[in-house]
N, C-alpha and C positions, 0 to 999 in steps of 0.2 A: 504492499500500499504506500504510495507516495501522497503523504499526508500534507505537505507542502502546495503539491498540485491541487488536492482538493480544497484547500483554505482559499487558494486564488479562484477556483472556479466558482466556490461559494461567493465571493467578491461579485465575480463576472454576473452572476445570477442575481444577487442583490441589486446590482445596478440596472441589470436587464428589466426588471419590474417597473423601473421607472424611465424606460425608453431609452436608456443610455447603452449603447452597444459597445464594448471592448472585447478586447482579446487579453488573456493572461499576460502575455508578454509587454503590453502596455503599462503594466503595474511597475512602479518604481520602488525602491528602497530609501525611505527618509533619510537623511542625514545624521539624525538623530534618534535614540530609542524614545526619549520623551514625545516625540511628534507621533508614534505610531511604528507599524510594523511594515505595511505597504501604504503607498501613495498613488493617487491617480491625478496625473497634472490636467488642467483644464483649459490652456490657453487656447487649442483649437476650438473646442466647443465654445469657449466665450466668444469667440469671432463670429460662429455662426448666430449667435443668441444677442450679439451686439453689447453685451455687458463686461464689466470688468471679471477677470478670471477669482478673485477673491469674493465677489458677489455670487457667482454661480456656484462657487464651491459651498458657500453658505447655504444657499438654497437646496442643493442638493442633499447635502449633509442633514438638513432638516426634515427631509422626507424618508430619508433610509433606515431601516429596520436591522438590528444586529442578526448573525446566521449562528447556526449551530457552533462554530470555531470562532466567531466573531465576536468580541465581547464590547468595542466601541466604535464608532463612526464619528468623525470629526471633521471640521473645515481647519486648515493650518494654511493660512494666505491663499495662493491659487491651487492648493491642493485638497482633495477628499482624502484624508488618511484612515487607516483601518488598523485595529488593535487586536491581536490575536486573544483568545480565550485560553491562557497559558496552563489554567489546570485542566481542561480537556484536553489541550495540545500534549501536555505532558503524560497525562493517563495514557491516551491512545498510543503516543510514539514511543514511549519507554516499553508499554506492554509489547508492542510489535517488535521492537528490537530484541528483547528478552526472548520473544517466540521464535523470530526468524534467525536470530545468531549469526552465523557468518553469511547466511543469504540475505539479510536486512540490506535493502538499497538495489539489490539485483532485480533484472526484468527479465522478460520475454520479447522484448522490442525486435530484435533479431529474428524471432519466428524460424529459427533452423535454418536460416540463410549460410549458405557455404561460403566463407570469405577465406582468401589466402593473404596473409600478412609476411611478406619478404622482408628481412631484415638480418643485420650483422654484416654480411657480403664482404668478408676480408679477403684481401689477396696473399696467397700462400708467398713465400719467397720475402715477406716483409714482416716488420715487427707489429704487435697488437699495442697499440697505444692508449691513451684515454680519450683520445679522440673517437677511436672505436668503441669505446665503452660507453660513449652516449648513445650510439645508435642502438646496441645491444641491449640497454636498460630501457630505453623506448620503446623498442620493437616487443621485448617481453613484457612490459606492462601493457602495452596495446592488446596482445594475445589474451591476457588474463581477463582484461576489462570487456573485450568483445565476448569471451565466452560468459562472462557474468552479465551480459545483456543478451543472451539466448543464441549468439550466433554458433553456427558450426565452424571452428577456426582452423586452418591448416597452416601452423608455422613452418616457414620455409626459410631457408638459407642459399644464397648464391655465390660460390666460392669462387674467385677468379683466380684459377690455377695455370692460365697460359697468357700469353701475350707478351709485350715489349718488356714490362717487368721482370718476367721471368726469363728471359732470355738475357737479360744484362746480367742478371745474378749468376747464371750458369756459365756466361761468356768470363766472368770474373772469377769465378771457381777453378774454370779451366786455366785460366792464364795465371793467377795470382795466389792459388791456395794447394798446398800438398795434402792428399788425403788422409796423410797422418796427423795433419794439424786440426782435422775435425774434433771439436769436443765431444766428451761424453755426456750422457743423460739426455732426456727428451726435451727438458724446458731450454737447457743449454744450446741443443741443435738449432730449436726454433729460432732463437734470440740469433744465434751465428747467422743463420739465413737472411735476417734481417739486416743485420750490421753488414753483411756481404753485398746487400742490395744498395745500401746507402755508399759504400766504399766503390763499387761499381759507375755508379751516377757520376761520382768526382772524377774518377777514372776518364770515363767517356767524354766529360767535358774538356778535358785537355788536349784530346785529340780527334780530328773529325773523321780520321781511318777507324778509330774505335767505334764509333757509332755504326759505321758501314759494317764491320765484323759483327758487331751484334744483331743487327739487322739481317745479316746473312745467316746467323746462328738461328735466329727466329724462323725463318724460311725453312732451314733444314729440320727445326723442332715439327714444324707444321705438316712436313712432308713424311714424318714418321722415322727420320735416321735413326738406327738401333742405338748407338752409344749414347746420342743426347737423351733420347728417350728413358734409357737405363738411368741416366742422372739425374732427369725430370724426375720419374718415378721414384725415386729415394729420396731426393731433397723434399719433393711435395709431401711425402709422407711425414717428414720431419714437422713440416707446418701444421698438417691436419692434427697430427697427434697434441701439439702444444695448443692449438685451438680447441679442439675437445676437453683438453686439460681444464682450460679457462671457463668453458662453457659449464662444466660439471661444477667447478669452483662456485659460479656464479648461479647455479641452478636454474640453466637454461636449456630446455630442450627444443628441438626441431622434428617435425613431423617427417618432413623431408627436406634433401639436400640436393641442390643443383650445382653442377660443375662447369665451368665456361668451357673446359676441354671436351666435353659432352656434347654441349650445344653448338659447338664449332663444326662438328660434324654435318650439321644441318644447312651450313653456311652455303654449300654448292647449290643445294636444292633451292634455297631461299634466294640465291642469285639469280637462277634462272626463272623461278616465278615471278620476281620484280621486273625483270626486264619486260615484261608484257606493259607495265604501266609506264604512262608519257612523263612523269615526273623522275622515272629512273633513268640515269642518262651516264654514258662513258664519256670521262673528262681527262684527258691527257694520261691515258691507261687505267685511271681508277673509276670506280663505280661509285657513283653519287646519287643521293636523292635531293633533286632541286626543289625546296620549299619555300623559295622566295615569294611565290605567289599569297604565300599565307604568313608571311612575314616572320618565317622562322629559318631562314638562310639556307646553306646547304649542308648536309650530313655526308659524309666520307663512310662507305659501308666495307670497300675492299679498297688497298693501296694499289699503287699501280703495280706492284711487285707481286700481287695476288694474296697478300697476307691479309687475314680478316681483323677488321676493329670490331669494336663493342655490339654496335649496331646490327650487324648482319647475325649474330648470335642471340641478342634480346628481341628480335621480331619473332622467330619461330619457339622462342621460349615464352613469350608472352600468348601465343596462340597455344601452345602445349598445356598451358597452365587450366585453361578454361576447358578443353576438350576432353584431357586426362582427369583431371580431378574435378570436374563439373561445378566449378565455382561460379557464383554469381557477381563477386566483386575482387579485384585484384589490388591491395595496396603494397607500394614500393615505399619503404622508408629509405631513402636517400638523401645525402646532403644537399643544401640549397645550390650549391656551384654546380649542379647537373639537373637545374630545373629547365634549362633550355634545352638540353638533350632529351630529356624524357617528354617535353612538349613535341619533339620532332619524331619520337617512336611513335608516340600516341596519334599522332597525324597520319604518319605513314599507315599504320594499323587501319585506321579510318579510312583513307583513301583506299585500301583494299578491300573494303567492305566489311572490315572486323569491328563491329561498333558494340564494345562491351565496356562494363564500368571498371576503368583502370585509373586509380587515383595515386598520386605523388604526395608523400607526406615530406615536405622539406623539413630538415631542421639546420640551424646554423652551426658553425664549426666552434671547437673547443680550443681555447688559447690558454697560455700561460701567461704568468705575469711578464715574462720576457719577450712574449710575442706568439705568433702563429705556428702550431705544431706541423711538422713535415717529414716525412720518412726520407723524403728524398735530400733535404739539407741536413738530416741528423739532428734537427732540432726537434726532439721528442722526448716524453716521459714516457716508458713502456707501461703497460698494465702491470707487469711484475714488481717494477720499481716504485711504483707507487703504491701497490698493495703492501709490499715489505715495508717501506717507510711509515705507512699508517700503522701496520701492525705493530712495529717496534714501539711508536708512539702509544697505541691503546693499551698493550702490554705494560707499558710503565705506569700509565695511570691507574690501571686495573689492580696492579700490585700494590700499589699505594692507598687505594681505598679499601682492598681486600688482603692484608698482609697473610692472613691465615688460610687463605685458598690456596688449593695445590697447583702447581704449575700446569697440569693439564685442563684444569677449570679455567685458569687465568687464560690460558691460549685459547680455549674453545669460545668463552665469551669476549674475548678480544677481536677473534675473526669475525664473531657476528656484528660487534660494532663498526669493524672496517666495512664489512659487506653492505650495511645500512649506510655507512658515511658516504662509501662511493655511489652506491646506486641512486641516494636520495640527491646526492650532489649531481648527479646527471639529469635528475628529472625535476629539479624545483625551480629551474626557468623555462618559460614557455619556449616552444620550438624554434621561434621566429627571434630569439635572443641569442647574441654569442654570450657563450659561457666561459668566463675567464675562472679557471679551477685553482683552488686553494685549500692546501691540505688542513691547514688550520680550523679554517672555517667550518670545512666538512666532518671534521672530528669533535666540534665544539658542542658539549652536551648542554649548553645553555643558549645556542644560538639557532639559525635556521637551518636545521639538519636532521640527518636520521638518527644520530645517536640522543639528540633532544627528544623525539618520538619515544624511542626505547626508554629513556629515562622516566619520561611521563607515565609509560604504561607500567614501569615498575614500581613507580610511586604509587599508583592506583591499586595493584597487587598487592601492596604491602598494608594499606588501609583495608582493603577486603579481606585479609587474611586475618588482620587482627579484629576486626568487626565480628567475625564468625558468622554463623547462620542466623536469620531474622524471624524474630516471632511477631513484631509488632507492624499493623498494617500500614502502609504508606498513606499519607494524607497530601495529596498533591496541591491542596490551597496555601499549603506553609511554603511551597517553592516561589516565594514571590519577589525575592532580592534581585536585583538587575542583573547580577552575576549569573545566577540561576537561569533567568529568562534568555539570556543570551545564550547558554548552553542548549537550553532547548530549542531555541530558532536554528543553533548548527545542526543539532541532530536532525531537525526538520528538512534540512537544506541537502543532507547528503546523498539521496536518491538522484535529485536532479543535477547534482555534481557528477555522478556517475555518466547521466544522460549527456551531459555537456561535453565530458571528455569524448564519448562516442562521437559527438556531433563534430568536433574540433580535430579528433585525433591527436589530442595534446594531453599528456597525462600529468602536466604541471597543474592544471586546475586541483587535481586531487592530491597533489603534493603539499599547495599551498593552504587548501581547506584543512588537511591534517594538522598542520602547523598551528594555524589559528585555533581549531579546535583542542589542541594541547595548551596554548597559550591562555585560552578563555577557561580551560579546567584549572590550570596553575593559579590563575589569576582569583578564580573560585576558592579555590583549595587554602589559599593564604588569607583570605579575606573573612571565609567563614567557617565555622567548626563543624566537624562531620561526626567523629565518634563521640565528641564530648558536647553534642547538641541533645535537645530535650528528645525522649524516645520518637514521636511520631514525625518530628523533622529529621532525627537522625535516619530513620527508615527511610524516607522520602530520599534523601541526599545521598543515602547509598546505593539505592536503586537508579538513581541520576548518574552516580560514579559509574555502576556495573554497566549501563548502557554507553555510556562514553568509551569506557574500556573497550567494549566489544566493537564500538564503530572504528575507533582507530587502530584495533586489531584487524578488523577487516580491511580497513584502507591499505594498511600495511603490507598485508598478504597480497592484496591486488597490484601492488608496485613492487611485490619480491623483496620487501624489508624483513630481515630477521626480527622476531620478537623476543626479548630476553624478559624472564620473569624475575629478575632480581640483576641491579648493576651495582 
């Protein structure tokens, strides 16, 4: 039950009786709680009636009656404002949360539609850095949120295991590294490959002949040269092993994994198919899609030497997703710098008569305080580096707080703190905002962070544990303090927050909601007694606290943040 939506529907119905037709979205939130909980601006209606907005507001407010969940209607300047009946709202909301538990706020909006969400998409032979982490965290959260909204979700990964970057790395390994210098250990091998790629880029910049050698190597690799294929298979597996280790650590799973090398096999068929369309042309030996007519420029599909570019692989893959997996929507989580490219891909498919729902969810890049991350320049902080640095800090702080805990427990708790810090750190900013990553802020248990949510849950758990079982019936009339009303409104809003995330494909709204809910709880906790309150008030506040705890737990689970019983 979405009680917040029901309240808005009641306001709409109250106004309709007086021949005032509005939509729920027309209602606004007043700037202060004293004014009410929802407000209707009357500027447009006042123009029609040729009266001042304040006069119209007074006239309408005088006619309106309260509803089941509306306690008061009043004119405030050019607005008619509505105040919730907090006793009824608290009773219904808390009962619903405690009944639904981890299902509270979820819906069947997806009606079992099949949706594929493609995310992560790392390149083999490169390092996984914290920029990749943002993609993984957003994608994993969207998978959870879509499933919570009734969609049948296929979580997909598309791994770039071939192309120019692979050729450069293999060229470097053949010319500058002895096999005896290969490191031991799965993680070390994966990191070594990324470092080799960065070194290759620097070398190739020094001499144009090196670039030609790398390009020739790419042609040999694509033509199936046995020696190169063996080296490619060996090194590719190093990267895949590292990726899988990281995914396991983050608790991320994929239902299907596509590989660029496999999709490349369809490029010749796709090239032959595309040539029948007038917008596909040969230009200086290359195969291009001329999309100037649609203000989308030109997309090169095959180089003049016949080697394949991304587009010639992405086109057949896009078609395969719908035909093989019977999906109704395909979502691509790819950084904002690829927006033009994806517009080109979608337009080509449309011109081919393939009109399906394909959505690009762009996100801005992650930068360090020192600047933009780039695996080409070597200006990166790898996932492993940031995780280890965070873990060391978390262990140090946990040891200070709990000197009697065993080393095993300290490390287990610290790792969960780190996972919450990293994931929330990647999810707290809207997709369209550049994220400047700061480790100190990410780990701050008093700031806008994952550990702050964990700390808040641990605090509530402690209170509930001390309270024990409740025998006194709650009296929701007692929840009249502003801090309590704020929390009730927060709980009412949760289902709409989940719906908003699906509408925008941006989990930041949920991250920000959970942070506000945690802040509002802590303000309530410091202002009002719980365990030392009078019995009926104590019981009511404990049920409110239990509901808040449940909702924060629910939201953290959807975002993939580990919960801690104690900190």
